PQR file with spaces between the fields and no chain letter, atoms N, CA, C, O and H, PARSE charges and radii, in Angstrom:
ATOM       1  N    UNK     1     111.840  105.482  102.196 -0.4000 1.5000
ATOM       2  CA   UNK     1     110.396  105.397  102.099 -0.0000 2.0000
ATOM       3  C    UNK     1     109.972  104.115  101.381  0.5500 1.7000
ATOM       4  O    UNK     1     108.909  103.559  101.658 -0.5500 1.4000
ATOM       5  N    UNK     2     110.810  103.658  100.462 -0.4000 1.5000
ATOM       6  CA   UNK     2     110.483  102.428   99.739 -0.0000 2.0000
ATOM       7  C    UNK     2     110.399  101.235  100.680  0.5500 1.7000
ATOM       8  O    UNK     2     109.503  100.400  100.558 -0.5500 1.4000
ATOM       9  H    UNK     2     111.673  104.109  100.237  0.4000 1.0000
ATOM      10  N    UNK     3     111.340  101.158  101.620 -0.4000 1.5000
ATOM      11  CA   UNK     3     111.309  100.039  102.565 -0.0000 2.0000
ATOM      12  C    UNK     3     110.046  100.091  103.416  0.5500 1.7000
ATOM      13  O    UNK     3     109.395   99.067  103.626 -0.5500 1.4000
ATOM      14  H    UNK     3     112.069  101.836  101.719  0.4000 1.0000
ATOM      15  N    UNK     4     109.699  101.274  103.904 -0.4000 1.5000
ATOM      16  CA   UNK     4     108.486  101.402  104.721 -0.0000 2.0000
ATOM      17  C    UNK     4     107.259  100.984  103.921  0.5500 1.7000
ATOM      18  O    UNK     4     106.416  100.241  104.424 -0.5500 1.4000
ATOM      19  H    UNK     4     110.228  102.106  103.733  0.4000 1.0000
ATOM      20  N    UNK     5     107.155  101.444  102.706 -0.4000 1.5000
ATOM      21  CA   UNK     5     106.007  101.088  101.868 -0.0000 2.0000
ATOM      22  C    UNK     5     105.927   99.580  101.669  0.5500 1.7000
ATOM      23  O    UNK     5     104.847   98.994  101.738 -0.5500 1.4000
ATOM      24  H    UNK     5     107.840  102.048  102.298  0.4000 1.0000
ATOM      25  N    UNK     6     107.072   98.959  101.422 -0.4000 1.5000
ATOM      26  CA   UNK     6     107.104   97.500  101.257 -0.0000 2.0000
ATOM      27  C    UNK     6     106.663   96.803  102.538  0.5500 1.7000
ATOM      28  O    UNK     6     105.855   95.875  102.501 -0.5500 1.4000
ATOM      29  H    UNK     6     107.949   99.435  101.366  0.4000 1.0000
ATOM      30  N    UNK     7     107.198   97.256  103.673 -0.4000 1.5000
ATOM      31  CA   UNK     7     106.834   96.658  104.958 -0.0000 2.0000
ATOM      32  C    UNK     7     105.340   96.814  105.244  0.5500 1.7000
ATOM      33  O    UNK     7     104.686   95.873  105.694 -0.5500 1.4000
ATOM      34  H    UNK     7     107.854   98.010  103.703  0.4000 1.0000
ATOM      35  N    UNK     8     104.815   97.992  104.984 -0.4000 1.5000
ATOM      36  CA   UNK     8     103.387   98.235  105.221 -0.0000 2.0000
ATOM      37  C    UNK     8     102.526   97.334  104.353  0.5500 1.7000
ATOM      38  O    UNK     8     101.505   96.817  104.808 -0.5500 1.4000
ATOM      39  H    UNK     8     105.346   98.756  104.619  0.4000 1.0000
ATOM      40  N    UNK     9     102.928   97.148  103.124 -0.4000 1.5000
ATOM      41  CA   UNK     9     102.149   96.311  102.210 -0.0000 2.0000
ATOM      42  C    UNK     9     102.233   94.826  102.541  0.5500 1.7000
ATOM      43  O    UNK     9     101.383   94.050  102.105 -0.5500 1.4000
ATOM      44  H    UNK     9     103.757   97.567  102.755  0.4000 1.0000
ATOM      45  N    UNK    10     103.244   94.418  103.306 -0.4000 1.5000
ATOM      46  CA   UNK    10     103.356   93.001  103.671 -0.0000 2.0000
ATOM      47  C    UNK    10     102.624   92.667  104.967  0.5500 1.7000
ATOM      48  O    UNK    10     102.544   91.500  105.349 -0.5500 1.4000
ATOM      49  H    UNK    10     103.935   95.049  103.661  0.4000 1.0000
ATOM      50  N    UNK    11     102.094   93.674  105.640 -0.4000 1.5000
ATOM      51  CA   UNK    11     101.292   93.412  106.844 -0.0000 2.0000
ATOM      52  C    UNK    11     100.039   92.660  106.411  0.5500 1.7000
ATOM      53  O    UNK    11      99.382   93.025  105.436 -0.5500 1.4000
ATOM      54  H    UNK    11     102.159   94.623  105.329  0.4000 1.0000
ATOM      55  N    UNK    12      99.728   91.621  107.141 -0.4000 1.5000
ATOM      56  CA   UNK    12      98.665   90.689  106.752 -0.0000 2.0000
ATOM      57  C    UNK    12      97.345   91.363  106.367  0.5500 1.7000
ATOM      58  O    UNK    12      96.744   91.012  105.352 -0.5500 1.4000
ATOM      59  H    UNK    12     100.262   91.325  107.933  0.4000 1.0000
ATOM      60  N    UNK    13      96.894   92.324  107.170 -0.4000 1.5000
ATOM      61  CA   UNK    13      95.598   92.960  106.896 -0.0000 2.0000
ATOM      62  C    UNK    13      95.753   94.372  106.319  0.5500 1.7000
ATOM      63  O    UNK    13      94.904   95.239  106.526 -0.5500 1.4000
ATOM      64  H    UNK    13      97.382   92.609  107.995  0.4000 1.0000
ATOM      65  N    UNK    14      96.833   94.577  105.607 -0.4000 1.5000
ATOM      66  CA   UNK    14      97.126   95.880  105.004 -0.0000 2.0000
ATOM      67  C    UNK    14      96.072   96.247  103.958  0.5500 1.7000
ATOM      68  O    UNK    14      95.482   95.379  103.314 -0.5500 1.4000
ATOM      69  H    UNK    14      97.523   93.872  105.440  0.4000 1.0000
ATOM      70  N    UNK    15      95.851   97.552  103.806 -0.4000 1.5000
ATOM      71  CA   UNK    15      94.922   98.054  102.790 -0.0000 2.0000
ATOM      72  C    UNK    15      95.412   99.423  102.334  0.5500 1.7000
ATOM      73  O    UNK    15      96.188  100.073  103.034 -0.5500 1.4000
ATOM      74  H    UNK    15      96.329   98.257  104.329  0.4000 1.0000
ATOM      75  N    UNK    16      94.964   99.855  101.172 -0.4000 1.5000
ATOM      76  CA   UNK    16      95.499  101.038  100.515 -0.0000 2.0000
ATOM      77  C    UNK    16      95.479  102.290  101.398  0.5500 1.7000
ATOM      78  O    UNK    16      96.501  102.963  101.528 -0.5500 1.4000
ATOM      79  H    UNK    16      94.334   99.326  100.603  0.4000 1.0000
ATOM      80  N    UNK    17      94.347  102.608  101.999 -0.4000 1.5000
ATOM      81  CA   UNK    17      94.247  103.831  102.804 -0.0000 2.0000
ATOM      82  C    UNK    17      95.166  103.786  104.022  0.5500 1.7000
ATOM      83  O    UNK    17      95.700  104.817  104.430 -0.5500 1.4000
ATOM      84  H    UNK    17      93.516  102.062  101.894  0.4000 1.0000
ATOM      85  N    UNK    18      95.353  102.621  104.596 -0.4000 1.5000
ATOM      86  CA   UNK    18      96.277  102.452  105.723 -0.0000 2.0000
ATOM      87  C    UNK    18      97.701  102.766  105.287  0.5500 1.7000
ATOM      88  O    UNK    18      98.394  103.554  105.932 -0.5500 1.4000
ATOM      89  H    UNK    18      94.919  101.783  104.264  0.4000 1.0000
ATOM      90  N    UNK    19      98.138  102.150  104.191 -0.4000 1.5000
ATOM      91  CA   UNK    19      99.498  102.378  103.693 -0.0000 2.0000
ATOM      92  C    UNK    19      99.680  103.855  103.357  0.5500 1.7000
ATOM      93  O    UNK    19     100.695  104.455  103.708 -0.5500 1.4000
ATOM      94  H    UNK    19      97.575  101.510  103.668  0.4000 1.0000
ATOM      95  N    UNK    20      98.716  104.425  102.690 -0.4000 1.5000
ATOM      96  CA   UNK    20      98.785  105.833  102.306 -0.0000 2.0000
ATOM      97  C    UNK    20      98.917  106.747  103.523  0.5500 1.7000
ATOM      98  O    UNK    20      99.740  107.662  103.524 -0.5500 1.4000
ATOM      99  H    UNK    20      97.891  103.937  102.405  0.4000 1.0000
ATOM     100  N    UNK    21      98.118  106.508  104.549 -0.4000 1.5000
ATOM     101  CA   UNK    21      98.162  107.330  105.760 -0.0000 2.0000
ATOM     102  C    UNK    21      99.488  107.188  106.496  0.5500 1.7000
ATOM     103  O    UNK    21     100.038  108.182  106.970 -0.5500 1.4000
ATOM     104  H    UNK    21      97.449  105.765  104.548  0.4000 1.0000
ATOM     105  N    UNK    22     100.005  105.977  106.598 -0.4000 1.5000
ATOM     106  CA   UNK    22     101.278  105.765  107.302 -0.0000 2.0000
ATOM     107  C    UNK    22     102.446  106.393  106.538  0.5500 1.7000
ATOM     108  O    UNK    22     103.351  106.962  107.149 -0.5500 1.4000
ATOM     109  H    UNK    22      99.558  105.170  106.212  0.4000 1.0000
ATOM     110  N    UNK    23     102.431  106.294  105.218 -0.4000 1.5000
ATOM     111  CA   UNK    23     103.476  106.915  104.410 -0.0000 2.0000
ATOM     112  C    UNK    23     103.392  108.439  104.550  0.5500 1.7000
ATOM     113  O    UNK    23     104.413  109.112  104.692 -0.5500 1.4000
ATOM     114  H    UNK    23     101.697  105.832  104.722  0.4000 1.0000
ATOM     115  N    UNK    24     102.185  108.967  104.509 -0.4000 1.5000
ATOM     116  CA   UNK    24     102.002  110.421  104.676 -0.0000 2.0000
ATOM     117  C    UNK    24     102.548  110.874  106.031  0.5500 1.7000
ATOM     118  O    UNK    24     103.233  111.893  106.116 -0.5500 1.4000
ATOM     119  H    UNK    24     101.356  108.420  104.394  0.4000 1.0000
ATOM     120  N    UNK    25     102.248  110.123  107.082 -0.4000 1.5000
ATOM     121  CA   UNK    25     102.765  110.446  108.419 -0.0000 2.0000
ATOM     122  C    UNK    25     104.293  110.421  108.426  0.5500 1.7000
ATOM     123  O    UNK    25     104.927  111.335  108.954 -0.5500 1.4000
ATOM     124  H    UNK    25     101.691  109.295  107.013  0.4000 1.0000
ATOM     125  N    UNK    26     104.876  109.391  107.850 -0.4000 1.5000
ATOM     126  CA   UNK    26     106.332  109.212  107.893 -0.0000 2.0000
ATOM     127  C    UNK    26     107.071  110.234  107.030  0.5500 1.7000
ATOM     128  O    UNK    26     108.233  110.539  107.298 -0.5500 1.4000
ATOM     129  H    UNK    26     104.361  108.649  107.422  0.4000 1.0000
ATOM     130  N    UNK    27     106.423  110.757  106.016 -0.4000 1.5000
ATOM     131  CA   UNK    27     107.066  111.727  105.131 -0.0000 2.0000
ATOM     132  C    UNK    27     107.392  113.042  105.834  0.5500 1.7000
ATOM     133  O    UNK    27     108.214  113.817  105.344 -0.5500 1.4000
ATOM     134  H    UNK    27     105.479  110.510  105.799  0.4000 1.0000
ATOM     135  N    UNK    28     106.768  113.296  106.952 -0.4000 1.5000
ATOM     136  CA   UNK    28     106.947  114.573  107.642 -0.0000 2.0000
ATOM     137  C    UNK    28     108.334  114.739  108.253  0.5500 1.7000
ATOM     138  O    UNK    28     108.808  115.866  108.397 -0.5500 1.4000
ATOM     139  H    UNK    28     106.100  112.666  107.349  0.4000 1.0000
ATOM     140  N    UNK    29     108.997  113.634  108.618 -0.4000 1.5000
ATOM     141  CA   UNK    29     110.344  113.749  109.189 -0.0000 2.0000
ATOM     142  C    UNK    29     111.088  112.418  109.113  0.5500 1.7000
ATOM     143  O    UNK    29     110.485  111.346  109.073 -0.5500 1.4000
ATOM     144  H    UNK    29     108.612  112.719  108.501  0.4000 1.0000
ATOM     145  N    UNK    30     112.386  112.520  109.094 -0.4000 1.5000
ATOM     146  CA   UNK    30     113.239  111.332  109.066 -0.0000 2.0000
ATOM     147  C    UNK    30     113.062  110.506  110.337  0.5500 1.7000
ATOM     148  O    UNK    30     113.112  109.277  110.294 -0.5500 1.4000
ATOM     149  H    UNK    30     112.876  113.391  109.126  0.4000 1.0000
ATOM     150  N    UNK    31     112.857  111.174  111.457 -0.4000 1.5000
ATOM     151  CA   UNK    31     112.651  110.478  112.728 -0.0000 2.0000
ATOM     152  C    UNK    31     111.405  109.608  112.671  0.5500 1.7000
ATOM     153  O    UNK    31     111.429  108.453  113.097 -0.5500 1.4000
ATOM     154  H    UNK    31     112.816  112.173  111.492  0.4000 1.0000
ATOM     155  N    UNK    32     110.320  110.157  112.148 -0.4000 1.5000
ATOM     156  CA   UNK    32     109.089  109.373  112.012 -0.0000 2.0000
ATOM     157  C    UNK    32     109.322  108.156  111.128  0.5500 1.7000
ATOM     158  O    UNK    32     108.901  107.047  111.455 -0.5500 1.4000
ATOM     159  H    UNK    32     110.301  111.095  111.802  0.4000 1.0000
ATOM     160  N    UNK    33     109.990  108.372  110.018 -0.4000 1.5000
ATOM     161  CA   UNK    33     110.269  107.283  109.085 -0.0000 2.0000
ATOM     162  C    UNK    33     111.068  106.181  109.760  0.5500 1.7000
ATOM     163  O    UNK    33     110.740  105.002  109.631 -0.5500 1.4000
ATOM     164  H    UNK    33     110.332  109.274  109.752  0.4000 1.0000
ATOM     165  N    UNK    34     112.101  106.558  110.468 -0.4000 1.5000
ATOM     166  CA   UNK    34     112.956  105.568  111.136 -0.0000 2.0000
ATOM     167  C    UNK    34     112.211  104.834  112.244  0.5500 1.7000
ATOM     168  O    UNK    34     112.320  103.613  112.354 -0.5500 1.4000
ATOM     169  H    UNK    34     112.367  107.516  110.573  0.4000 1.0000
ATOM     170  N    UNK    35     111.458  105.556  113.065 -0.4000 1.5000
ATOM     171  CA   UNK    35     110.711  104.921  114.161 -0.0000 2.0000
ATOM     172  C    UNK    35     109.688  103.923  113.636  0.5500 1.7000
ATOM     173  O    UNK    35     109.583  102.807  114.144 -0.5500 1.4000
ATOM     174  H    UNK    35     111.370  106.548  112.975  0.4000 1.0000
ATOM     175  N    UNK    36     108.943  104.323  112.630 -0.4000 1.5000
ATOM     176  CA   UNK    36     107.901  103.455  112.102 -0.0000 2.0000
ATOM     177  C    UNK    36     108.495  102.231  111.398  0.5500 1.7000
ATOM     178  O    UNK    36     108.007  101.114  111.569 -0.5500 1.4000
ATOM     179  H    UNK    36     109.028  105.230  112.218  0.4000 1.0000
ATOM     180  N    UNK    37     109.534  102.445  110.619 -0.4000 1.5000
ATOM     181  CA   UNK    37     110.186  101.326  109.937 -0.0000 2.0000
ATOM     182  C    UNK    37     110.763  100.343  110.950  0.5500 1.7000
ATOM     183  O    UNK    37     110.602   99.131  110.804 -0.5500 1.4000
ATOM     184  H    UNK    37     109.931  103.353  110.480  0.4000 1.0000
ATOM     185  N    UNK    38     111.422  100.852  111.956 -0.4000 1.5000
ATOM     186  CA   UNK    38     112.000   99.991  112.996 -0.0000 2.0000
ATOM     187  C    UNK    38     110.911   99.221  113.730  0.5500 1.7000
ATOM     188  O    UNK    38     111.055   98.024  113.977 -0.5500 1.4000
ATOM     189  H    UNK    38     111.553  101.836  112.074  0.4000 1.0000
ATOM     190  N    UNK    39     109.827   99.897  114.077 -0.4000 1.5000
ATOM     191  CA   UNK    39     108.722   99.236  114.787 -0.0000 2.0000
ATOM     192  C    UNK    39     108.189   98.044  113.981  0.5500 1.7000
ATOM     193  O    UNK    39     107.990   96.958  114.525 -0.5500 1.4000
ATOM     194  H    UNK    39     109.710  100.869  113.876  0.4000 1.0000
ATOM     195  N    UNK    40     107.967   98.254  112.710 -0.4000 1.5000
ATOM     196  CA   UNK    40     107.414   97.168  111.887 -0.0000 2.0000
ATOM     197  C    UNK    40     108.439   96.053  111.705  0.5500 1.7000
ATOM     198  O    UNK    40     108.087   94.875  111.758 -0.5500 1.4000
ATOM     199  H    UNK    40     108.129   99.136  112.268  0.4000 1.0000
ATOM     200  N    UNK    41     109.697   96.410  111.491 -0.4000 1.5000
ATOM     201  CA   UNK    41     110.748   95.389  111.348 -0.0000 2.0000
ATOM     202  C    UNK    41     110.859   94.540  112.608  0.5500 1.7000
ATOM     203  O    UNK    41     111.032   93.324  112.520 -0.5500 1.4000
ATOM     204  H    UNK    41     109.984   97.368  111.447  0.4000 1.0000
ATOM     205  N    UNK    42     110.762   95.162  113.772 -0.4000 1.5000
ATOM     206  CA   UNK    42     110.934   94.450  115.041 -0.0000 2.0000
ATOM     207  C    UNK    42     109.677   93.707  115.485  0.5500 1.7000
ATOM     208  O    UNK    42     109.724   92.939  116.446 -0.5500 1.4000
ATOM     209  H    UNK    42     110.622   96.149  113.843  0.4000 1.0000
ATOM     210  N    UNK    43     108.571   93.920  114.811 -0.4000 1.5000
ATOM     211  CA   UNK    43     107.302   93.263  115.130 -0.0000 2.0000
ATOM     212  C    UNK    43     106.716   92.653  113.857  0.5500 1.7000
ATOM     213  O    UNK    43     105.738   93.172  113.318 -0.5500 1.4000
ATOM     214  H    UNK    43     108.533   94.544  114.031  0.4000 1.0000
ATOM     215  N    UNK    44     107.294   91.574  113.379 -0.4000 1.5000
ATOM     216  CA   UNK    44     106.897   91.025  112.075 -0.0000 2.0000
ATOM     217  C    UNK    44     105.458   90.523  111.995  0.5500 1.7000
ATOM     218  O    UNK    44     104.920   90.388  110.895 -0.5500 1.4000
ATOM     219  H    UNK    44     108.088   91.153  113.816  0.4000 1.0000
ATOM     220  N    UNK    45     104.829   90.247  113.120 -0.4000 1.5000
ATOM     221  CA   UNK    45     103.441   89.763  113.105 -0.0000 2.0000
ATOM     222  C    UNK    45     102.428   90.867  113.397  0.5500 1.7000
ATOM     223  O    UNK    45     101.265   90.597  113.699 -0.5500 1.4000
ATOM     224  H    UNK    45     105.265   90.358  114.013  0.4000 1.0000
ATOM     225  N    UNK    46     102.882   92.102  113.303 -0.4000 1.5000
ATOM     226  CA   UNK    46     102.039   93.239  113.622 -0.0000 2.0000
ATOM     227  C    UNK    46     100.851   93.320  112.649  0.5500 1.7000
ATOM     228  O    UNK    46     100.957   92.919  111.490 -0.5500 1.4000
ATOM     229  H    UNK    46     103.826   92.322  113.058  0.4000 1.0000
ATOM     230  N    UNK    47      99.744   93.835  113.131 -0.4000 1.5000
ATOM     231  CA   UNK    47      98.549   94.072  112.313 -0.0000 2.0000
ATOM     232  C    UNK    47      98.408   95.579  112.079  0.5500 1.7000
ATOM     233  O    UNK    47      99.059   96.379  112.752 -0.5500 1.4000
ATOM     234  H    UNK    47      99.658   94.161  114.073  0.4000 1.0000
ATOM     235  N    UNK    48      97.574   95.952  111.144 -0.4000 1.5000
ATOM     236  CA   UNK    48      97.410   97.369  110.823 -0.0000 2.0000
ATOM     237  C    UNK    48      96.946   98.168  112.045  0.5500 1.7000
ATOM     238  O    UNK    48      97.399   99.294  112.246 -0.5500 1.4000
ATOM     239  H    UNK    48      97.045   95.302  110.598  0.4000 1.0000
ATOM     240  N    UNK    49      96.069   97.616  112.847 -0.4000 1.5000
ATOM     241  CA   UNK    49      95.590   98.320  114.042 -0.0000 2.0000
ATOM     242  C    UNK    49      96.719   98.592  115.029  0.5500 1.7000
ATOM     243  O    UNK    49      96.727   99.622  115.703 -0.5500 1.4000
ATOM     244  H    UNK    49      95.701   96.701  112.684  0.4000 1.0000
ATOM     245  N    UNK    50      97.671   97.668  115.113 -0.4000 1.5000
ATOM     246  CA   UNK    50      98.828   97.860  115.995 -0.0000 2.0000
ATOM     247  C    UNK    50      99.684   99.033  115.518  0.5500 1.7000
ATOM     248  O    UNK    50     100.157   99.837  116.321 -0.5500 1.4000
ATOM     249  H    UNK    50      97.665   96.831  114.566  0.4000 1.0000
ATOM     250  N    UNK    51      99.873   99.117  114.222 -0.4000 1.5000
ATOM     251  CA   UNK    51     100.674  100.203  113.649 -0.0000 2.0000
ATOM     252  C    UNK    51      99.952  101.538  113.849  0.5500 1.7000
ATOM     253  O    UNK    51     100.579  102.538  114.195 -0.5500 1.4000
ATOM     254  H    UNK    51      99.489   98.464  113.570  0.4000 1.0000
ATOM     255  N    UNK    52      98.660  101.552  113.634 -0.4000 1.5000
ATOM     256  CA   UNK    52      97.873  102.775  113.834 -0.0000 2.0000
ATOM     257  C    UNK    52      97.969  103.220  115.286  0.5500 1.7000
ATOM     258  O    UNK    52      98.131  104.409  115.558 -0.5500 1.4000
ATOM     259  H    UNK    52      98.150  100.739  113.353  0.4000 1.0000
ATOM     260  N    UNK    53      97.872  102.290  116.210 -0.4000 1.5000
ATOM     261  CA   UNK    53      98.003  102.633  117.629 -0.0000 2.0000
ATOM     262  C    UNK    53      99.390  103.175  117.928  0.5500 1.7000
ATOM     263  O    UNK    53      99.524  104.173  118.637 -0.5500 1.4000
ATOM     264  H    UNK    53      97.740  101.324  115.989  0.4000 1.0000
ATOM     265  N    UNK    54     100.425  102.532  117.398 -0.4000 1.5000
ATOM     266  CA   UNK    54     101.793  102.989  117.602 -0.0000 2.0000
ATOM     267  C    UNK    54     101.949  104.434  117.123  0.5500 1.7000
ATOM     268  O    UNK    54     102.496  105.269  117.843 -0.5500 1.4000
ATOM     269  H    UNK    54     100.316  101.722  116.822  0.4000 1.0000
ATOM     270  N    UNK    55     101.482  104.726  115.938 -0.4000 1.5000
ATOM     271  CA   UNK    55     101.588  106.080  115.389 -0.0000 2.0000
ATOM     272  C    UNK    55     100.754  107.055  116.216  0.5500 1.7000
ATOM     273  O    UNK    55     101.202  108.163  116.511 -0.5500 1.4000
ATOM     274  H    UNK    55     101.038  104.047  115.352  0.4000 1.0000
ATOM     275  N    UNK    56      99.570  106.653  116.581 -0.4000 1.5000
ATOM     276  CA   UNK    56      98.685  107.527  117.375 -0.0000 2.0000
ATOM     277  C    UNK    56      99.268  107.861  118.741  0.5500 1.7000
ATOM     278  O    UNK    56      98.963  108.913  119.303 -0.5500 1.4000
ATOM     279  H    UNK    56      99.207  105.753  116.341  0.4000 1.0000
ATOM     280  N    UNK    57     100.093  106.986  119.274 -0.4000 1.5000
ATOM     281  CA   UNK    57     100.702  107.192  120.589 -0.0000 2.0000
ATOM     282  C    UNK    57     101.968  108.052  120.537  0.5500 1.7000
ATOM     283  O    UNK    57     102.516  108.396  121.584 -0.5500 1.4000
ATOM     284  H    UNK    57     100.340  106.132  118.818  0.4000 1.0000
ATOM     285  N    UNK    58     102.435  108.401  119.349 -0.4000 1.5000
ATOM     286  CA   UNK    58     103.638  109.225  119.229 -0.0000 2.0000
ATOM     287  C    UNK    58     103.328  110.659  119.673  0.5500 1.7000
ATOM     288  O    UNK    58     102.245  111.187  119.417 -0.5500 1.4000
ATOM     289  H    UNK    58     101.989  108.121  118.498  0.4000 1.0000
ATOM     290  N    UNK    59     104.287  111.258  120.330 -0.4000 1.5000
ATOM     291  CA   UNK    59     104.097  112.616  120.867 -0.0000 2.0000
ATOM     292  C    UNK    59     103.774  113.636  119.784  0.5500 1.7000
ATOM     293  O    UNK    59     103.035  114.588  120.034 -0.5500 1.4000
ATOM     294  H    UNK    59     105.167  110.829  120.537  0.4000 1.0000
ATOM     295  N    UNK    60     104.315  113.452  118.594 -0.4000 1.5000
ATOM     296  CA   UNK    60     104.080  114.429  117.531 -0.0000 2.0000
ATOM     297  C    UNK    60     102.828  114.150  116.704  0.5500 1.7000
ATOM     298  O    UNK    60     102.524  114.897  115.774 -0.5500 1.4000
ATOM     299  H    UNK    60     104.915  112.679  118.391  0.4000 1.0000
ATOM     300  N    UNK    61     102.112  113.100  117.028 -0.4000 1.5000
ATOM     301  CA   UNK    61     100.900  112.768  116.271 -0.0000 2.0000
ATOM     302  C    UNK    61      99.868  113.877  116.380  0.5500 1.7000
ATOM     303  O    UNK    61      99.177  114.176  115.405 -0.5500 1.4000
ATOM     304  H    UNK    61     102.359  112.493  117.784  0.4000 1.0000
ATOM     305  N    UNK    62      99.752  114.485  117.537 -0.4000 1.5000
ATOM     306  CA   UNK    62      98.778  115.558  117.745 -0.0000 2.0000
ATOM     307  C    UNK    62      99.070  116.766  116.864  0.5500 1.7000
ATOM     308  O    UNK    62      98.156  117.523  116.536 -0.5500 1.4000
ATOM     309  H    UNK    62     100.313  114.243  118.328  0.4000 1.0000
ATOM     310  N    UNK    63     100.319  116.958  116.479 -0.4000 1.5000
ATOM     311  CA   UNK    63     100.664  118.067  115.588 -0.0000 2.0000
ATOM     312  C    UNK    63      99.891  117.963  114.280  0.5500 1.7000
ATOM     313  O    UNK    63      99.351  118.959  113.799 -0.5500 1.4000
ATOM     314  H    UNK    63     101.062  116.343  116.746  0.4000 1.0000
ATOM     315  N    UNK    64      99.835  116.774  113.706 -0.4000 1.5000
ATOM     316  CA   UNK    64      99.096  116.573  112.461 -0.0000 2.0000
ATOM     317  C    UNK    64      97.603  116.674  112.700  0.5500 1.7000
ATOM     318  O    UNK    64      96.887  117.246  111.878 -0.5500 1.4000
ATOM     319  H    UNK    64     100.274  115.965  114.097  0.4000 1.0000
ATOM     320  N    UNK    65      97.123  116.138  113.790 -0.4000 1.5000
ATOM     321  CA   UNK    65      95.696  116.181  114.100 -0.0000 2.0000
ATOM     322  C    UNK    65      95.224  117.629  114.260  0.5500 1.7000
ATOM     323  O    UNK    65      94.146  117.991  113.787 -0.5500 1.4000
ATOM     324  H    UNK    65      97.705  115.673  114.458  0.4000 1.0000
ATOM     325  N    UNK    66      96.024  118.442  114.919 -0.4000 1.5000
ATOM     326  CA   UNK    66      95.677  119.852  115.112 -0.0000 2.0000
ATOM     327  C    UNK    66      95.644  120.565  113.755  0.5500 1.7000
ATOM     328  O    UNK    66      94.765  121.392  113.512 -0.5500 1.4000
ATOM     329  H    UNK    66      96.899  118.148  115.304  0.4000 1.0000
ATOM     330  N    UNK    67      96.579  120.251  112.888 -0.4000 1.5000
ATOM     331  CA   UNK    67      96.615  120.846  111.564 -0.0000 2.0000
ATOM     332  C    UNK    67      95.356  120.491  110.790  0.5500 1.7000
ATOM     333  O    UNK    67      94.777  121.342  110.115 -0.5500 1.4000
ATOM     334  H    UNK    67      97.292  119.579  113.085  0.4000 1.0000
ATOM     335  N    UNK    68      94.935  119.251  110.886 -0.4000 1.5000
ATOM     336  CA   UNK    68      93.763  118.802  110.160 -0.0000 2.0000
ATOM     337  C    UNK    68      92.501  119.497  110.641  0.5500 1.7000
ATOM     338  O    UNK    68      91.603  119.749  109.836 -0.5500 1.4000
ATOM     339  H    UNK    68      95.405  118.560  111.434  0.4000 1.0000
ATOM     340  N    UNK    69      92.403  119.813  111.915 -0.4000 1.5000
ATOM     341  CA   UNK    69      91.227  120.493  112.440 -0.0000 2.0000
ATOM     342  C    UNK    69      91.133  121.927  111.931  0.5500 1.7000
ATOM     343  O    UNK    69      90.033  122.440  111.726 -0.5500 1.4000
ATOM     344  H    UNK    69      93.132  119.609  112.568  0.4000 1.0000
ATOM     345  N    UNK    70      92.262  122.569  111.727 -0.4000 1.5000
ATOM     346  CA   UNK    70      92.294  123.952  111.288 -0.0000 2.0000
ATOM     347  C    UNK    70      91.973  124.065  109.805  0.5500 1.7000
ATOM     348  O    UNK    70      91.306  125.008  109.380 -0.5500 1.4000
ATOM     349  H    UNK    70      93.155  122.152  111.893  0.4000 1.0000
ATOM     350  N    UNK    71      92.438  123.120  109.030 -0.4000 1.5000
ATOM     351  CA   UNK    71      92.269  123.204  107.560 -0.0000 2.0000
ATOM     352  C    UNK    71      90.932  122.794  107.108  0.5500 1.7000
ATOM     353  O    UNK    71      90.653  122.814  105.909 -0.5500 1.4000
ATOM     354  H    UNK    71      92.980  122.354  109.375  0.4000 1.0000
């Protein structure tokens, strides 16, 4: 998680709520953590919107969204 947090904070247009949301998403499973970390490592010029889109396009993203609607 430390590497992901560091990578997120080095994104050019990074901001606190973005980093917090991505870390929260990645904490749910090792697979999420690995996919997101790899995506950012392989795309060094990525912007926060690109990362948000990547996460939003993941098949399990709706699981969290559905949970949020119920709570």
